[in-house]
N, C-alpha and C positions, 0 to 999 in steps of 0.2 A: 325611583322611589322603591324603598324596601318593603316588600309585602310581608305581612304577618303569616306565620305558618298556619295552614288550616288545621282544624281540630283532628282530622283523620291523617295528618301527615306523620311520617315516621319521626321518632324522637330526634331532637337536635343533638349533634355531637358538641356538647358544651366545651370540651377541651379544645376542639378544633376552632371553635369561635373565639375562645380565649387566646389561643396562639395567634390567630389572625389579628385580634385586637392589639395584642402586644407588639406585633410588627407595625401596625398602623401608628401606634404611639411614637415609635422611633422615627417613622417617616414624617411625623408632624411636629417634631421638636422645634424646627426653625420657625414654623408658623406660630407656635405657642409663644416663642420669644418675641416674635413680631407683635403679637397682641400685647405682651407686656410692655414693649417699647411704646406702643401707641397710647396705652393707659398712663404711663409715666409722663408723656408729653402733654397731657391735659391736667393742669393744676386743679387740685381739690383740697387745698389746705384747710385745716380746721384749728382755730377759727379762720374764716367765717363758716366753714362747713358747707359751702355751696358745691354740691355734687351733681348739679344739673347737667353740665357738659359731659362729664365722664360717664354719667348714667346714659345719656343719649348715645354716646359711642358704644358702650357695652350692649345696650338694647339693639343697636343696629347690627352688631356682630351676631347676637343671639337669634335675631329674627331670620337669619339666613340658615338656621338649623331647621331642617324639615320636620314638621310635626310639633315644633315648640310653641307654647303659649307664653307670650312675654308681656309683662305689664309694668308700668310705672306706678309706684305707690308713694304718695307724699302726704304725710300727716301735718307737717309744717314746713313751709318754704324757709330756706333753700335746701332742706335735707331730702333729696330725691333718692328713693330706693328702686331697685329693679328686682322683680321675681320672675323666674322662668321655670317651666316644667315640661317634661315629656313623659309619655305613657308607654309602658312596655306591652308585651303581647297579651297580657291579661291582668286580672287583679293580683295584688301582692303587697309587699311592703314598700315603704317609701324611704329613700335616702335623700338627705338634704346636704348639698354642698354650700358652705357659707363663706363669705368674704366681706370686707368692708372697703368702700371706695374713697373714704376720706383719709388724709394723711396728716402728720405733723406739719407745721409750717417749715418752709425751706430755711428760714433764718437769714443771716447775713450772707448775701450772695458772694461777697469777696472772700469768704472762707472756703468756698468750693473751688476745686480745680477743674470741674466739669460743670456744664449747665445743669442745674438741678431738675430741669424739665426737658432735657435733651434726649433722654432715653438712649444714651449711647452704649454700645457694646464694645468693651475694650479689654483685651487679654482675658477673655472668658468670663467677663463680669458685665452684668446689666447695671448701669449707674442711673441714679436719679432719686428724687424724693418719692418714697413709697415703693422703691424697687423690691426691698425686703419686707416692708411693712405697709401694705401687703399686696401691692398690685402685681407683683410676680406670682404670688399665690393665687390671686384672682384669675390671672391668665391661665394658670395650670388647671384650675377648676372649670373655667369656660371651655377650654379645649377638651377636657374630660367629658363635659356635658355634650359637646358636639360629637365626639367619637362614640359615646354610649348611644346616642340617637341613631347612629348608623348600624347598630346591632340590636335595636330594640325588639326585633323578632325573637331574640334569644333570652330575654329576661322578662320577668313579671313585676308589676307594681309601677312605681313612679320615681323619677329622678327630678329633684327640684334644686334650683340654684337661686340662692338669696344673696344679692349684692346690696349691702346696707350702707346707710349714711351714719354719721356721727358716732362711730365706735370710739373715736378718740375722746369723746365727751360723754361716755357711758351709755350710749345707744338708745336713749329715750325715743328719738324719732327715727331710729334705724331698725335694728333687729327686734327690739322690744315692741315697736309699733307694728312690725310685720307679724310677730307672734300674736298680737292682740287682734289684728284685723284680717289676716289672711289664713284661713284654715289649713291650706296646704304648705304653710311655712313650717309646720310641725312634721314629725316623722318618726321612724323607728330607729334611725341612726343619723348622726351628723358628723361630717368631716370638714374641718376648717383649715385653710392654708395660711393661717396667721404665723407670724415670725416664731421660729423655734430652731429646729435642726432636723435633718433627715435621720440623725442618729437617735433622736428622742421623740417618743410619742407621748403627748401630754393628756392625761385622763382626768385632770381636775385642776382647780386653782384656788388660791386663797381668797377669802372674803376681804371686805374693806369697810372701814368707817372713816370718812373725811370729816374733820371736826374744825369748826371755826371757834376761836376763843376771843373774847373782848373783855376789857376791864376798865372801870371808871375810878379815877382817884380825885385828888384835889391839888391844883397847881400852886406852886410857891417858888421862891428863889432857892437855888441849891444850897445856899449857906443857912437857910432857915427851914431845914427839913422838918422841924417840929411843928411847922405851920401847914405843911402839905401832907398829901398821901400819895405815894409813888405808884402809879398804875402799872409801870413796868415791873416793879418788885412783886406786885400782886400777881401779875401775869406769869412771872417766872415760877412762883409757888404753884399756880394752877398747872403749868406745863409739867413740872416735876411730879405732881400727883398723877397726872395722866400717864407719864412715862413709866410709873410702877406697874402698869398693865403688862409690860414685857416680862415681868417676873412671875406671872400667873402660870401654874402648871397646866398642861393640856393633855387630855386623854385622847390620843390619836387612835382611831380604829386600827386593829392589828393588820388588816389587809392593806390599808393605806400606808402605814409605817413600813411594812415589809417591802412594798413596791418601791418606796422612796430609797430604802437602803440598798435594794438590789440594783437600782439605777445609778447609785452614787458614783461609781468608778468611771462611768461613761459621761454622765450628765454634768458632774462638777467641773471637769476640765473645760467643758464647753460654756457653761453658765457662770463659772466663777467659784472659787473656793469658798465654802460656807453655805452654799445653796442647800445642802442636805439639812443642816441645822435649822435654818430659818423657815424651811417648808413646814416644820412642826412647831414653830414658835410664834408668839405674838410679837410683832415689831411695831415700833412707834417712831415715825420720822417727823421732825420739826421742819416744815417746809418754808415757813416765813415767819418773821418776827418784826413788828413795826411799832414804833412809839418814841416820843420825845423829839426835841428839836435842837437841844443844846446841853452840854455837860453841866451847866450851872442853873438848869431849870428842872424842877420836879414835874415829870409828865403827868397830865391829867387823864390821858387815855392811851390805850395800847391794844394791839390785837395780834393774833398768831393763827397759823393754820397747821394742822397735823394730819398725817396720813397713817392710819392704824391698819395693819394687815393681819388677817385672822386665819389661822390654820384650820383644817378639818378637826372637829372636836370642840369648836367654839361656835357661838352664834352672834350675829350683829346686835340683836336685841339685848342679849345678856351684857355685852360690852358697853352698850349705851347706858343701861341701868347702872353699871359699875361706875361709869364716868359721872353720872348724876350724883351718885353717892360720894365720890371722891371730891367733887367740887362744891357740894352743898354747904360745907362749913365755911367756905370763903365768901365773905360779903363783897359785893361789887363785881362778881365774875359772872359773865353770861356766856352761854355756849349754844352753838347751832350745829346740828348734824346735817351736813351737806349731801353726803353719799352714804348709803347703807346697803351692803350686800353680804349675804352669807357665803361662806365657802361652799363650793360645789365639787362633786366628783362622780364619775361613772365607775362601774365595776372594771378594774384594770385587767381582770381575767375574762371579761365578756367577749362575745363573738366578734364585735367590731375590732377590738384590740388584737385579738388573735389573728384576724385577717390582715390588719395593718402591719403587725410584726412579720408575718409570713411574706407579704408583698414587699415590705421594706428590706428584708434580708435578701430576697430574690433580686432586688433592684440595686442595692448599694454594696452587696457582697459582704455585709456584716449585719448581725442581728441587732435591730434597734432595741433600746430599753424603753420601758413604760414608766413615766414619772409624773408627778404633779408639776404645775406651772406656777412660778412666783408671781408674775404679773397677771393682769386681768385681760379677758377677751370676751367677745360676745357669746362664746360657748357657755358661759355661766347662765345665760338667759335661757338657753335651750335645756341645759341640765336641770334647771329649776322646774321645768315642766316634765321631767322624767325621761328625757331623750338621751340615750347614750351618745356622748359627744367627745370628739377627739380633736386636738390641734396637731397638725403635721405640716410644717412649713419650712421656709428657708432660714438659714442662719442669719440673725439680725446684724449684719455688718454695718457699723456706723449708723444704726437706727436712731433717728431723731437728730443726728448730727450732720456735718458736711460730708459729702462724698459717700452717701449711703449706696450700698450695692448688694445685689444678690448674685451668687455665682451661677453660671449656666448649668453646672453640674448639679447643684441643688435643685434648680428649677426642673431639669429633666427628671430627677428623682421624684419630686412632688407630683408632677404631671402623671407619671406612670403609676405611682402608688395610689393616688386618688382614683384614677380610672379603673384599675384592676380591683381595688377594694369595693368600689361601687358595684362593679360587675359581679364579683363573688358574692356580695351580700344579697343582691337581687336575683341570683340564680341558685341560691342555697336550697330552695324548696322545689326546683324544677327537675 
């Protein structure tokens, strides 16, 4: 058992503890990969979103950490969350490590060349559904939690680990529920190991509005169009009106725009050409279009779904009002907002990001850039409560597709950076 230093003890040599912690990280790389393998081997596909078995496995590992308080939190079955915390040598700040336990479905098993739930390590890669998104990142955070417990005499405050359900379906019963019901799910800083890249630290993400459209017409024979009213034609008009949102000018805050531009040369080759442009633009994706049964019949009903992504400088409520105005002149069109989230960002020059950049450079031998994130993650829920939040995770190799994998090199880097950044943040005032 590690004893806390008595109040009259000589000051701790912080740098010596940090160097020792750094050595321990390297010594536990294999164990961290083993945890990642065990997590991948327990299916937690969403849907159905049943995280019970993988939550049991995770809690069992965390309960072996001396001094850890570990709880299951379930707002609605089968979405089981785990929250754990350890306390340092005295009062101080709180760092939250966050990850999600659910994954995309494995899909057609025949399209995989490995078992999607085998957790195999082949040629320096951990394979399986969730390896990159994000059970590998969860394993890194779990081991960071364990090693931080071993040096808790050297830091103040609390370290919390939140392992959430249903991130893939917007987190209502996962991180959102934890923030609503567990006071220690909040903190002064949050690090999430969701998919990304060790070369890029994400300080914010676009907002979103998911929109369902439906139209009602009047059926008739295709040769007698004068007797009918084509619901698909009406739906196309509605879609085209919504698509004009992508032409709206956006006033991006200077600090956000500058960070995106600085990151471009590193981030775009990793995330795809065009990332820089769409990070500051409204995008509209037509996800599905349904209606009609035959070319010679006028359809009486049709429906569509759109995904509208919102950059910093816009708001979801403003976009919804604009949608209502655009659709109001069209009789027979109904709309429903399924998802509504504002864009969120933390100060890219803040303390958390300075530490992540420093530790990232020290770990991978190249200075990471700080950028926005195109896709959504649970960090938006923490940022909305004023918590400085970063995503620093593995490259999303084949994420959502067959043969998903995370490189061991990425996982080693994430493990080290998460651990040392938590340590540095919680020792800043000691």
